[in-house]
All heavy atoms as an XYZ file, in Angstrom:
884
protein
N       0.025     -2.707    -16.165
C       1.475     -2.983    -16.230
C       1.817     -4.180    -15.329
O       2.695     -4.933    -15.795
C       2.195     -1.673    -15.751
C       3.687     -1.765    -15.987
O       4.066     -2.186    -17.113
O       4.429     -1.419    -15.070
N       1.301     -4.237    -14.197
C       1.564     -5.417    -13.278
C       1.285     -6.723    -13.991
O       2.031     -7.684    -13.853
C       0.789     -5.264    -11.995
C       0.960     -6.370    -10.972
C       2.356     -6.299    -10.383
C      -0.051     -6.153     -9.822
N       0.199     -6.839    -14.679
C      -0.174     -8.069    -15.264
C       0.769     -8.525    -16.377
O       0.845     -9.738    -16.638
C      -1.588     -7.959    -15.925
C      -2.773     -7.759    -14.902
C      -4.025     -7.431    -15.636
C      -2.882     -8.974    -14.028
N       1.534     -7.618    -16.914
C       2.535     -8.062    -17.956
C       3.699     -8.788    -17.287
O       4.409     -9.480    -17.962
C       3.039     -6.820    -18.666
C       2.144     -6.332    -19.685
C       2.743     -5.227    -20.497
N       2.412     -4.016    -19.722
C       2.670     -2.774    -20.129
N       3.315     -2.591    -21.226
N       2.345     -1.738    -19.361
N       3.863     -8.544    -16.000
C       5.024     -9.203    -15.285
C       4.667    -10.433    -14.496
O       5.599    -11.056    -13.995
C       5.645     -8.111    -14.358
C       6.169     -6.897    -15.085
N       7.316     -6.897    -15.764
C       5.581     -5.696    -15.193
C       7.450     -5.712    -16.266
N       6.456     -4.936    -15.933
N       3.404    -10.731    -14.430
C       2.952    -11.900    -13.616
C       2.138    -12.812    -14.446
O       1.417    -12.413    -15.337
C       2.103    -11.407    -12.397
C       2.798    -10.451    -11.410
C       1.826     -9.901    -10.427
C       3.929    -11.170    -10.713
N       2.256    -14.099    -14.169
C       1.483    -15.124    -14.864
C       0.348    -15.575    -13.975
O       0.394    -15.471    -12.769
C       2.293    -16.327    -15.204
C       3.314    -16.012    -16.369
C       4.053    -17.299    -16.616
N       5.164    -17.351    -15.565
C       6.219    -18.027    -15.612
N       6.489    -18.757    -16.729
N       7.107    -18.013    -14.711
N      -0.704    -16.093    -14.592
C      -1.842    -16.581    -13.855
C      -2.672    -15.495    -13.251
O      -2.628    -14.303    -13.611
N      -3.550    -15.928    -12.321
C      -4.468    -15.027    -11.661
C      -3.683    -14.011    -10.761
O      -2.683    -14.436    -10.162
C      -5.490    -15.750    -10.823
N      -4.107    -12.773    -10.725
C      -3.473    -11.798     -9.872
C      -4.604    -11.269     -8.928
O      -5.671    -10.838     -9.422
C      -2.963    -10.600    -10.727
C      -2.418     -9.537     -9.865
C      -1.835    -11.124    -11.670
N      -4.322    -11.379     -7.658
C      -5.281    -10.967     -6.644
C      -4.732     -9.675     -6.006
O      -3.635     -9.632     -5.471
C      -5.476    -12.075     -5.572
C      -6.032    -13.297     -6.191
C      -6.449    -11.526     -4.509
C      -6.076    -14.468     -5.298
N      -5.596     -8.631     -6.014
C      -5.223     -7.378     -5.336
C      -6.061     -7.269     -4.078
O      -7.271     -7.385     -4.188
C      -5.530     -6.175     -6.261
C      -5.246     -4.856     -5.567
C      -4.616     -6.252     -7.512
N      -5.469     -7.083     -2.989
C      -6.116     -6.964     -1.710
C      -6.092     -5.437     -1.293
O      -5.019     -4.931     -1.245
C      -5.441     -7.797     -0.558
C      -6.175     -7.639      0.762
C      -5.427     -9.280     -1.026
N      -7.254     -4.929     -1.065
C      -7.332     -3.514     -0.689
C      -8.522     -3.204      0.215
O      -9.344     -4.011      0.391
C      -7.279     -2.635     -1.935
C      -8.359     -2.786     -2.943
C      -9.512     -3.524     -2.839
C      -8.384     -2.203     -4.231
N     -10.241     -3.357     -3.966
C      -9.561     -2.609     -4.830
C      -7.529     -1.368     -4.932
C      -9.928     -2.164     -6.132
C      -7.886     -0.988     -6.194
C      -9.061     -1.392     -6.795
N      -8.514     -1.964      0.690
C      -9.558     -1.622      1.582
C     -10.843     -1.252      0.781
O     -10.789     -1.268     -0.464
C      -9.179     -0.418      2.557
C      -8.820      0.838      1.770
O      -9.360      1.072      0.646
O      -8.020      1.629      2.284
N     -11.876     -0.972      1.407
C     -13.129     -0.689      0.792
C     -13.383      0.813      0.461
O     -14.542      1.263      0.365
N     -12.315      1.499      0.250
C     -12.398      2.963     -0.090
C     -13.284      3.223     -1.278
O     -13.307      2.430     -2.186
N     -13.947      4.337     -1.355
C     -14.798      4.688     -2.418
C     -14.093      4.815     -3.724
O     -14.636      4.598     -4.776
C     -15.607      5.955     -2.105
O     -14.690      7.043     -1.899
N     -12.812      5.124     -3.667
C     -11.991      5.237     -4.925
C     -11.694      3.815     -5.483
O     -11.146      3.720     -6.560
C     -10.693      5.977     -4.716
C      -9.852      5.407     -3.616
O     -10.317      4.800     -2.657
N      -8.612      5.568     -3.728
N     -12.019      2.779     -4.771
C     -11.794      1.428     -5.242
C     -13.079      0.772     -5.824
O     -13.200     -0.430     -5.881
C     -11.257      0.585     -4.116
C      -9.965      1.025     -3.613
N      -9.530      0.745     -2.334
C      -8.930      1.757     -4.182
C      -8.296      1.271     -2.118
N      -8.000      1.889     -3.290
N     -14.038      1.669     -6.087
C     -15.368      1.127     -6.547
C     -15.753      1.946     -7.796
O     -15.093      2.902     -8.176
C     -16.421      1.274     -5.528
C     -16.107      0.606     -4.197
C     -17.140      0.930     -3.112
C     -16.733      0.373     -1.806
N     -17.600      0.764     -0.728
N     -16.800      1.648     -8.398
C     -17.330      2.427     -9.461
C     -17.071      1.955    -10.881
O     -16.496      0.911    -11.054
N     -17.511      2.701    -11.873
C     -17.434      2.274    -13.276
C     -15.979      2.073    -13.775
O     -15.743      1.158    -14.544
C     -18.128      3.366    -14.007
C     -18.285      4.558    -13.118
C     -18.206      4.005    -11.694
N     -15.079      2.880    -13.326
C     -13.665      2.690    -13.755
C     -13.102      1.408    -13.351
O     -12.411      0.645    -14.097
C     -12.808      3.822    -13.309
C     -13.054      5.215    -13.872
C     -12.207      6.284    -13.212
C     -12.828      5.244    -15.367
N     -13.344      0.982    -12.097
C     -12.887     -0.313    -11.628
C     -13.553     -1.430    -12.286
O     -12.978     -2.453    -12.672
C     -13.003     -0.337    -10.098
C     -12.160      0.741     -9.400
C     -12.671     -1.736     -9.602
C     -10.649      0.659     -9.756
N     -14.903     -1.300    -12.425
C     -15.639     -2.389    -13.124
C     -15.158     -2.579    -14.571
O     -14.977     -3.678    -15.062
C     -17.158     -2.064    -13.080
C     -17.794     -2.288    -11.695
C     -19.278     -2.251    -11.722
N     -19.820     -0.973    -12.130
C     -20.064      0.050    -11.307
N     -19.780     -0.062     -9.985
N     -20.540      1.169    -11.785
N     -14.887     -1.462    -15.223
C     -14.362     -1.540    -16.587
C     -12.962     -2.249    -16.577
O     -12.716     -3.133    -17.443
C     -14.272     -0.155    -17.141
C     -13.675     -0.155    -18.589
O     -14.268     -0.902    -19.487
O     -12.708      0.513    -18.825
N     -12.123     -1.896    -15.651
C     -10.794     -2.491    -15.578
C     -10.922     -3.992    -15.410
O     -10.234     -4.812    -16.044
C      -9.992     -1.890    -14.358
C      -8.630     -2.432    -14.216
C      -7.670     -1.788    -15.226
C      -8.129     -2.059    -12.809
N     -11.751     -4.409    -14.493
C     -11.989     -5.788    -14.196
C     -12.541     -6.566    -15.382
O     -12.159     -7.712    -15.654
C     -12.899     -6.037    -12.972
C     -12.237     -5.558    -11.667
C     -13.262     -5.672    -10.500
C     -11.035     -6.379    -11.304
N     -13.390     -5.910    -16.183
C     -13.970     -6.582    -17.344
C     -12.889     -6.731    -18.473
O     -12.935     -7.700    -19.219
C     -15.187     -5.814    -17.899
O     -14.854     -4.635    -18.417
N     -11.947     -5.785    -18.502
C     -10.925     -5.847    -19.546
C      -9.828     -6.866    -19.169
O      -9.071     -7.343    -20.038
C     -10.278     -4.506    -19.792
C     -11.257     -3.570    -20.558
C     -10.569     -2.276    -20.925
N     -10.452     -1.390    -19.727
C      -9.290     -0.870    -19.337
N      -8.186     -1.022    -20.096
N      -9.224     -0.074    -18.255
N      -9.599     -7.113    -17.854
C      -8.526     -7.984    -17.435
C      -9.112     -9.085    -16.525
O      -9.055     -9.023    -15.304
C      -7.489     -7.191    -16.633
C      -6.837     -6.118    -17.505
C      -7.264     -4.762    -17.409
C      -5.839     -6.475    -18.445
C      -6.637     -3.776    -18.214
C      -5.294     -5.481    -19.231
C      -5.722     -4.160    -19.045
O      -5.139     -3.173    -19.871
N      -9.629    -10.188    -17.129
C     -10.229    -11.240    -16.337
C      -9.316    -11.972    -15.374
O      -9.761    -12.577    -14.430
C     -10.817    -12.209    -17.370
C     -10.113    -11.875    -18.626
C      -9.637    -10.426    -18.477
N      -7.986    -11.842    -15.557
C      -6.991    -12.436    -14.604
C      -6.923    -11.697    -13.302
O      -6.410    -12.206    -12.323
C      -5.596    -12.509    -15.236
C      -5.517    -13.472    -16.402
C      -4.018    -13.662    -16.809
N      -3.263    -12.518    -17.046
C      -2.171    -12.152    -16.408
N      -1.603    -12.964    -15.541
N      -1.550    -11.085    -16.705
N      -7.444    -10.453    -13.263
C      -7.316     -9.567    -12.139
C      -8.534     -9.776    -11.236
O      -9.703     -9.674    -11.684
C      -7.218     -8.111    -12.584
C      -7.088     -7.075    -11.494
C      -5.772     -7.294    -10.704
C      -7.118     -5.713    -12.122
N      -8.309    -10.123     -9.947
C      -9.335    -10.293     -8.997
C      -9.125     -9.414     -7.802
O      -7.949     -9.206     -7.361
C      -9.335    -11.750     -8.511
C      -9.540    -12.717     -9.649
N     -10.716    -13.054    -10.161
C      -8.573    -13.402    -10.345
C     -10.542    -13.893    -11.138
N      -9.223    -14.162    -11.290
N     -10.177     -8.874     -7.269
C     -10.065     -7.999     -6.117
C     -10.701     -8.643     -4.890
O     -11.651     -9.256     -4.929
C     -10.863     -6.648     -6.376
C     -10.548     -5.938     -7.638
C     -11.409     -4.685     -7.726
C      -9.088     -5.588     -7.725
N      -9.911     -8.497     -3.838
C     -10.409     -8.997     -2.502
C     -10.405     -7.784     -1.530
O      -9.399     -7.154     -1.362
C      -9.467    -10.110     -1.965
C      -9.558    -11.399     -2.675
C     -10.966    -12.045     -2.477
O     -11.565    -11.883     -1.428
O     -11.336    -12.817     -3.399
N     -11.573     -7.534     -1.009
C     -11.671     -6.370     -0.148
C     -11.417     -6.787      1.332
O     -11.947     -7.813      1.767
C     -13.074     -5.744     -0.245
C     -13.236     -4.439      0.453
C     -14.499     -3.718      0.105
N     -14.551     -3.461     -1.309
C     -15.699     -3.435     -1.978
N     -16.812     -3.647     -1.389
N     -15.635     -3.154     -3.285
N     -10.693     -5.972      2.035
C     -10.430     -6.166      3.460
C     -11.709     -5.845      4.176
O     -12.564     -5.120      3.738
C      -9.332     -5.256      3.979
C      -7.914     -5.567      3.506
C      -6.979     -4.469      3.806
C      -7.415     -6.860      4.096
N     -11.893     -6.445      5.407
C     -13.024     -6.007      6.186
C     -13.063     -4.501      6.391
O     -11.992     -3.837      6.249
C     -12.808     -6.787      7.540
C     -11.909     -7.882      7.191
C     -11.075     -7.422      6.072
N     -14.195     -3.969      6.844
C     -14.399     -2.525      6.939
C     -13.286     -1.835      7.715
O     -12.798     -0.840      7.299
C     -15.785     -2.274      7.553
N     -12.933     -2.336      8.875
C     -11.842     -1.762      9.611
C     -10.870     -2.816     10.094
O     -11.207     -3.547     11.013
C     -12.332     -0.953     10.795
C     -11.206     -0.258     11.537
C     -10.582      0.908     11.009
C     -10.716     -0.733     12.723
C      -9.524      1.492     11.696
C      -9.688     -0.150     13.400
C      -9.088      1.016     12.840
O      -8.045      1.614     13.490
N      -9.813     -3.029      9.376
C      -8.847     -4.090      9.617
C      -7.447     -3.648      9.404
O      -6.710     -4.219      8.591
C      -9.228     -5.247      8.779
N      -6.933     -2.656     10.199
C      -5.527     -2.229      9.945
C      -4.571     -3.345     10.277
O      -3.508     -3.332      9.663
C      -5.418     -1.086     10.925
C      -6.464     -1.246     11.973
C      -7.616     -1.942     11.232
N      -4.906     -4.262     11.127
C      -4.011     -5.386     11.479
C      -3.848     -6.314     10.280
O      -2.935     -7.154     10.260
C      -4.443     -6.096     12.719
C      -5.867     -6.594     12.630
O      -6.699     -5.982     11.959
O      -6.151     -7.610     13.272
N      -4.703     -6.277      9.313
C      -4.609     -7.093      8.085
C      -4.059     -6.301      6.902
O      -3.903     -6.884      5.834
C      -5.953     -7.668      7.727
C      -6.604     -8.596      8.777
C      -7.932     -9.024      8.314
C      -5.682     -9.867      9.015
N      -3.823     -5.046      7.135
C      -3.344     -4.157      5.985
C      -2.023     -3.541      6.346
O      -1.953     -2.519      6.964
C      -4.425     -3.118      5.715
C      -4.165     -2.383      4.455
O      -3.186     -2.573      3.788
N      -5.146     -1.459      4.107
N      -0.937     -4.243      5.917
C       0.401     -3.739      6.327
C       0.651     -2.271      5.976
O       1.483     -1.604      6.619
C       1.355     -4.674      5.631
C       0.554     -5.903      5.362
C      -0.870     -5.436      5.175
N       0.076     -1.810      4.933
C       0.337     -0.441      4.516
C      -0.120      0.551      5.558
O       0.422      1.724      5.714
C      -0.241     -0.092      3.130
C      -1.747      0.104      3.223
C       0.371      1.107      2.540
N      -1.047      0.196      6.406
C      -1.552      1.066      7.492
C      -0.400      1.357      8.456
O      -0.361      2.475      9.040
C      -2.690      0.446      8.268
C      -3.966      0.349      7.398
C      -4.536      1.642      7.038
O      -4.329      2.697      7.675
O      -5.321      1.687      6.039
N       0.549      0.417      8.643
C       1.606      0.645      9.586
C       2.642      1.585      8.948
O       3.277      2.377      9.685
C       2.348     -0.717      9.875
C       1.420     -1.608     10.710
C       0.573     -2.501     10.048
C       1.297     -1.427     12.113
C      -0.344     -3.282     10.812
C       0.430     -2.261     12.827
C      -0.372     -3.135     12.221
N       2.749      1.614      7.651
C       3.629      2.628      6.941
C       2.981      3.973      7.107
O       3.701      4.972      7.452
C       3.775      2.219      5.480
C       4.649      0.931      5.401
C       4.446      3.381      4.673
C       4.814      0.336      4.032
N       1.644      4.061      6.812
C       0.995      5.397      6.982
C       1.145      5.956      8.421
O       1.346      7.098      8.659
C      -0.445      5.363      6.591
C      -0.671      5.150      5.106
C      -1.401      4.202      4.558
C      -0.111      5.864      4.038
N      -1.407      4.280      3.164
C      -0.557      5.320      2.831
C       0.781      6.975      3.957
C      -0.195      5.805      1.568
C       1.164      7.385      2.711
C       0.606      6.835      1.546
N       1.022      5.024      9.413
C       1.106      5.453     10.769
C       2.500      5.927     11.069
O       2.687      6.863     11.818
C       0.712      4.276     11.655
O       0.780      4.652     12.991
N       3.538      5.177     10.546
C       4.927      5.594     10.738
C       5.137      7.017     10.169
O       5.865      7.829     10.836
C       5.814      4.548     10.081
C       7.270      4.969     10.074
C       8.073      4.899     11.211
C       7.912      5.293      8.857
C       9.396      5.278     11.188
C       9.247      5.669      8.800
C       9.974      5.598      9.989
O      11.314      5.959      9.932
N       4.630      7.268      9.010
C       4.775      8.576      8.411
C       4.045      9.604      9.207
O       4.603     10.695      9.565
C       4.247      8.577      6.939
C       5.009      7.862      5.926
C       4.325      7.892      4.579
C       6.411      8.467      5.799
N       2.794      9.376      9.546
C       1.958     10.368     10.194
C       2.384     10.674     11.656
O       2.531     11.852     12.034
C       0.548      9.862     10.279
C      -0.464     10.799     10.927
C      -1.894     10.196     10.837
C      -2.923     11.109     11.450
N      -4.281     10.562     11.455
N       2.619      9.607     12.382
C       2.989      9.802     13.848
C       4.481      9.857     14.137
O       4.861     10.221     15.264
C       2.292      8.740     14.709
C       0.810      8.717     14.467
N       0.021      9.696     14.939
C       0.056      7.760     13.952
C      -1.234      9.370     14.697
N      -1.276      8.279     14.093
N       5.265      9.444     13.165
C       6.713      9.436     13.348
C       7.377     10.547     12.513
O       7.598     11.609     13.017
N       7.612     10.322     11.278
C       8.381     11.239     10.403
C       7.699     12.581     10.274
O       8.385     13.639     10.140
C       8.547     10.620      9.017
C       9.429      9.395      8.933
C       9.476      8.807      7.482
C      10.820      9.623      9.500
N       6.305     12.661     10.284
C       5.689     13.936      9.922
C       4.865     14.441     11.154
O       4.054     15.381     10.986
C       4.751     13.719      8.723
C       5.552     13.369      7.493
S       4.602     13.150      6.038
C       4.053     14.823      5.760
N       5.171     13.977     12.330
C       4.458     14.465     13.513
C       4.729     15.997     13.617
O       5.894     16.422     13.465
C       5.007     13.734     14.716
N       3.698     16.715     13.876
C       3.758     18.213     14.024
C       4.189     18.922     12.742
O       4.512     20.115     12.837
C       4.698     18.588     15.169
C       4.233     17.973     16.476
O       3.003     18.022     16.758
N       5.094     17.390     17.228
N       4.185     18.222     11.644
C       4.527     18.938     10.367
C       3.251     19.674      9.825
O       2.223     19.144      9.778
C       5.005     17.901      9.364
C       5.172     18.484      7.931
C       6.210     19.349      7.621
C       4.302     18.112      6.943
C       6.348     19.882      6.380
C       4.441     18.705      5.668
C       5.497     19.516      5.393
O       5.645     20.049      4.186
N       3.488     20.893      9.365
C       2.380     21.740      8.849
C       2.817     22.241      7.475
O       3.678     23.145      7.380
C       2.058     22.939      9.738
C       0.903     23.765      9.161
C       1.691     22.454     11.158
N       2.278     21.693      6.409
C       2.677     22.136      5.060
C       2.037     23.456      4.722
O       1.048     23.841      5.299
C       2.120     21.055      4.150
C       0.916     20.502      4.923
C       1.320     20.624      6.384
N       2.678     24.150      3.740
C       2.098     25.471      3.281
C       0.795     25.215      2.518
O      -0.130     25.990      2.576
C       3.087     26.157      2.361
C       4.243     26.725      3.002
C       5.136     27.518      2.027
N       5.436     26.777      0.826
C       6.598     26.035      0.639
N       7.449     25.939      1.650
N       6.831     25.478     -0.502
N       0.744     24.063      1.737
C      -0.346     23.738      0.915
C      -0.374     22.254      0.588
O       0.528     21.511      1.008
C      -0.435     24.622     -0.363
C       0.886     24.545     -1.145
O       1.540     23.487     -1.150
O       1.291     25.529     -1.770
N      -1.339     21.818     -0.136
C      -1.530     20.382     -0.473
C      -0.368     19.940     -1.371
O       0.150     18.812     -1.210
C      -2.851     20.140     -1.201
C      -2.954     18.686     -1.644
C      -4.026     20.424     -0.216
N       0.063     20.835     -2.227
C       1.167     20.388     -3.111
C       2.440     20.110     -2.292
O       3.155     19.155     -2.595
C       1.455     21.585     -4.059
C       2.522     21.202     -5.121
C       2.682     22.250     -6.107
N       3.801     21.941     -7.021
C       4.049     22.449     -8.168
N       3.187     23.404     -8.605
N       5.019     22.081     -8.932
N       2.740     21.013     -1.380
C       3.924     20.725     -0.517
C       3.787     19.481      0.284
O       4.739     18.651      0.414
C       4.231     21.866      0.444
C       5.513     21.682      1.256
C       5.724     22.730      2.317
O       4.774     23.259      2.880
N       6.964     23.029      2.571
N       2.581     19.215      0.863
C       2.308     17.978      1.543
C       2.508     16.778      0.642
O       3.158     15.812      1.053
C       0.883     17.937      2.055
C       0.373     16.661      2.786
C       1.238     16.424      4.008
C      -1.087     16.782      3.107
N       2.029     16.837     -0.584
C       2.201     15.725     -1.469
C       3.704     15.459     -1.742
O       4.181     14.318     -1.815
C       1.518     16.027     -2.786
C       1.610     14.886     -3.747
O       1.133     13.768     -3.442
O       2.084     15.110     -4.933
N       4.435     16.486     -1.948
C       5.922     16.443     -2.218
C       6.660     15.771     -1.020
O       7.530     14.950     -1.217
C       6.499     17.776     -2.575
C       6.082     18.294     -3.850
C       6.483     19.772     -4.083
O       6.844     20.459     -3.133
N       6.420     20.213     -5.382
N       6.343     16.198      0.157
C       6.978     15.643      1.306
C       6.650     14.184      1.600
O       7.465     13.374      1.863
C       6.666     16.545      2.571
C       7.161     15.900      3.857
C       7.259     17.919      2.426
N       5.361     13.849      1.445
C       4.940     12.466      1.586
C       5.648     11.616      0.546
O       6.148     10.555      0.839
C       3.396     12.328      1.471
C       3.001     10.847      1.364
C       2.761     12.961      2.741
N       5.709     12.066     -0.728
C       6.342     11.303     -1.814
C       7.839     11.143     -1.478
O       8.337     10.009     -1.643
C       6.133     12.048     -3.094
C       6.644     11.259     -4.312
O       6.188     10.122     -4.405
O       7.487     11.730     -5.008
N       8.491     12.155     -0.969
C       9.904     11.997     -0.604
C      10.130     10.987      0.498
O      11.027     10.216      0.375
C      10.447     13.388     -0.216
N       9.267     10.985      1.451
C       9.418     10.067      2.556
C       9.162      8.629      2.077
O       9.829      7.703      2.463
C       8.429     10.370      3.738
C       8.853     11.480      4.549
N      10.130     11.561      5.166
C       8.206     12.552      5.034
C      10.275     12.637      5.852
N       9.087     13.311      5.839
N       8.169      8.426      1.176
C       7.891      7.102      0.669
C       9.088      6.654     -0.220
O       9.411      5.429     -0.131
C       6.586      7.077     -0.135
C       5.318      7.234      0.709
C       4.111      7.351     -0.232
C       5.145      6.047      1.633
N       9.671      7.494     -0.982
C      10.840      7.083     -1.730
C      11.996      6.697     -0.863
O      12.728      5.731     -1.110
C      11.273      8.277     -2.684
S      10.148      8.549     -4.041
N      12.205      7.462      0.221
C      13.248      7.065      1.172
C      12.933      5.721      1.803
O      13.868      4.835      2.032
C      13.351      8.086      2.260
C      13.888      9.439      1.781
C      13.773     10.514      2.814
O      13.368     10.250      3.967
O      14.034     11.735      2.423
N      11.690      5.492      2.130
C      11.278      4.178      2.743
C      11.508      3.052      1.805
O      11.830      1.970      2.220
C       9.799      4.314      3.165
C       9.211      3.125      3.984
C      10.026      3.031      5.314
C       7.781      3.369      4.258
N      11.292      3.267      0.545
C      11.438      2.204     -0.504
C      12.863      1.589     -0.602
O      12.994      0.453     -0.968
C      11.092      2.812     -1.904
N      13.866      2.320     -0.090
C      15.173      1.798     -0.098
C      15.635      1.284      1.321
O      16.873      1.126      1.574
C      16.214      2.811     -0.685
C      15.915      3.101     -2.123
C      16.269      4.071      0.144
N      14.708      1.141      2.171
C      14.954      0.693      3.503
C      14.144     -0.616      3.859
O      13.232     -0.611      4.573
C      14.635      1.751      4.525
C      15.518      3.015      4.350
C      15.193      4.064      5.372
N      15.599      3.556      6.711
C      15.240      4.117      7.826
N      14.532      5.275      7.832
N      15.606      3.655      8.973
N      14.509     -1.703      3.173
C      13.718     -2.950      3.301
C      13.664     -3.482      4.772
O      12.689     -4.076      5.122
C      14.476     -3.957      2.401
C      15.796     -3.372      2.198
C      15.729     -1.855      2.300
N      14.735     -3.225      5.524
C      14.662     -3.647      6.930
C      13.533     -2.941      7.721
O      12.772     -3.583      8.460
C      15.958     -3.422      7.640
O      16.977     -4.108      6.879
C      15.973     -3.987      9.029
N      13.373     -1.686      7.489
C      12.267     -0.945      8.079
C      10.924     -1.370      7.620
O       9.985     -1.578      8.376
C      12.454      0.526      7.835
C      11.430      1.472      8.482
C      11.279      1.319      9.966
C      11.729      2.941      8.136
N      10.834     -1.571      6.237
C       9.578     -2.112      5.746
C       9.186     -3.435      6.406
O       8.062     -3.647      6.764
C       9.659     -2.247      4.189
C       9.790     -0.866      3.575
C       8.417     -2.920      3.653
C      10.035     -0.826      2.080
N      10.164     -4.350      6.487
C       9.899     -5.623      7.182
C       9.438     -5.409      8.605
O       8.498     -6.097      9.019
C      11.203     -6.449      7.132
C      11.073     -7.718      6.418
C      12.369     -8.506      6.436
N      12.948     -8.552      5.136
C      14.005     -7.884      4.818
N      14.723     -7.194      5.707
N      14.423     -7.873      3.601
N      10.059     -4.514      9.329
C       9.699     -4.286     10.757
C       8.238     -3.732     10.799
O       7.527     -4.129     11.704
C      10.674     -3.283     11.377
N       7.968     -2.819      9.888
C       6.577     -2.276      9.895
C       5.502     -3.368      9.538
O       4.425     -3.437     10.117
C       6.448     -1.045      8.922
C       7.217      0.119      9.387
C       7.318      1.177      8.249
C       6.638      0.687     10.639
N       5.890     -4.230      8.614
C       5.023     -5.301      8.152
C       4.678     -6.238      9.340
O       3.583     -6.756      9.419
C       5.693     -6.104      7.043
C       4.761     -7.150      6.381
C       4.370     -8.322      6.962
C       4.172     -7.015      5.079
N       3.574     -8.972      6.015
C       3.465     -8.237      4.962
C       4.235     -6.059      4.111
C       2.755     -8.472      3.745
C       3.536     -6.337      2.916
C       2.820     -7.534      2.759
N       5.667     -6.403     10.174
C       5.502     -7.408     11.307
C       4.405     -6.968     12.250
O       3.863     -7.766     13.046
C       6.824     -7.581     12.067
C       7.808     -8.436     11.318
C       9.030     -8.697     12.165
C      10.031     -9.508     11.375
N      11.216     -9.819     12.153
N       3.971     -5.719     12.138
C       2.838     -5.246     12.994
C       1.533     -5.792     12.524
O       0.591     -5.843     13.274
N       1.474     -6.297     11.311
C       0.254     -6.873     10.754
C       0.203     -8.385     11.069
O       1.195     -8.906     11.538
C       0.130     -6.711      9.244
O       1.027     -7.625      8.608
N      -0.911     -8.949     10.799
C      -1.043    -10.394     11.051
C      -0.730    -11.210      9.791
O      -0.890    -12.387      9.824
C      -2.544    -10.702     11.422
C      -2.923    -10.133     12.781
C      -4.321    -10.463     13.110
C      -4.747     -9.921     14.458
N      -6.161    -10.182     14.817
N      -0.222    -10.550      8.777
C       0.111    -11.254      7.501
C       1.551    -11.708      7.538
O       2.449    -10.994      8.000
C      -0.183    -10.368      6.319
C      -1.618     -9.915      6.106
C      -1.664     -8.994      4.933
C      -2.531    -11.056      5.970
N       1.844    -12.886      6.967
C       3.246    -13.324      6.815
C       4.001    -12.457      5.831
O       3.392    -11.978      4.878
C       3.127    -14.753      6.337
C       1.830    -14.831      5.615
C       0.872    -13.782      6.289
N       5.260    -12.332      6.062
C       6.163    -11.625      5.108
C       6.911    -12.705      4.403
O       7.778    -13.364      4.926
C       7.132    -10.680      5.837
C       7.926     -9.808      4.952
C       7.371     -8.528      4.550
C       9.126    -10.208      4.381
C       8.150     -7.712      3.735
C       9.857     -9.396      3.578
C       9.302     -8.165      3.236
N       6.594    -12.954      3.128
C       7.262    -13.913      2.303
C       8.468    -13.317      1.700
O       8.448    -12.682      0.688
C       6.334    -14.487      1.228
C       4.989    -15.039      1.789
C       4.118    -15.496      0.640
C       5.270    -16.189      2.694
N       9.650    -13.445      2.363
C      10.858    -12.780      2.003
C      11.638    -13.765      1.123
O      12.195    -14.743      1.530
C      11.648    -12.446      3.220
C      12.743    -11.471      2.953
O      13.028    -11.183      1.786
O      13.342    -10.971      3.919
N      11.762    -13.373     -0.201
C      12.583    -14.176     -1.117
C      14.033    -13.754     -1.148
O      14.870    -14.402     -1.737
C      11.942    -14.057     -2.487
C      10.590    -14.682     -2.654
C      10.107    -14.586     -4.049
C       8.751    -15.252     -4.126
N       8.252    -15.301     -5.490
N      14.346    -12.614     -0.471
C      15.696    -12.119     -0.470
C      16.053    -11.673      0.949
O      16.140    -10.466      1.184
C      15.838    -10.993     -1.443
C      17.263    -10.619     -1.615
O      18.191    -11.208     -1.141
N      17.509     -9.506     -2.361
N      16.245    -12.577      1.896
C      16.378    -12.188      3.333
C      17.694    -11.354      3.596
O      17.841    -10.732      4.596
C      16.457    -13.495      4.043
C      16.784    -14.457      3.013
C      16.299    -14.011      1.697
N      18.600    -11.289      2.607
C      19.891    -10.587      2.865
C      19.742     -9.153      2.755
O      20.576     -8.370      3.121
C      20.907    -11.077      1.836
N      18.587     -8.576      2.178
C      18.415     -7.162      2.054
C      17.767     -6.523      3.214
O      17.144     -7.150      4.029
C      17.572     -6.817      0.804
O      16.333     -7.411      0.924
C      18.325     -7.266     -0.450
């Protein structure tokens, strides 16, 4: 879906998790030659801004939270991520914890 909205080469930067490897990913890459993957170093949270979002959820919003089951945990995490999606100022602040620049095309939000 992303490739339909972007022109040229698309580079996805992600960690080396096992879910980012294997035959499904190799098949995806063979079907979409414009898509390129760049893996982050083995442990590089300072280069991965999403780590600051997970940390904010885990140690901030969900500190001491104990779900009844995995389904409830999934629902609560999803709700927090949806709330975060409409708070661009907070996302920007969390991003600043990384070493990556924030290319803001809409600084008024």
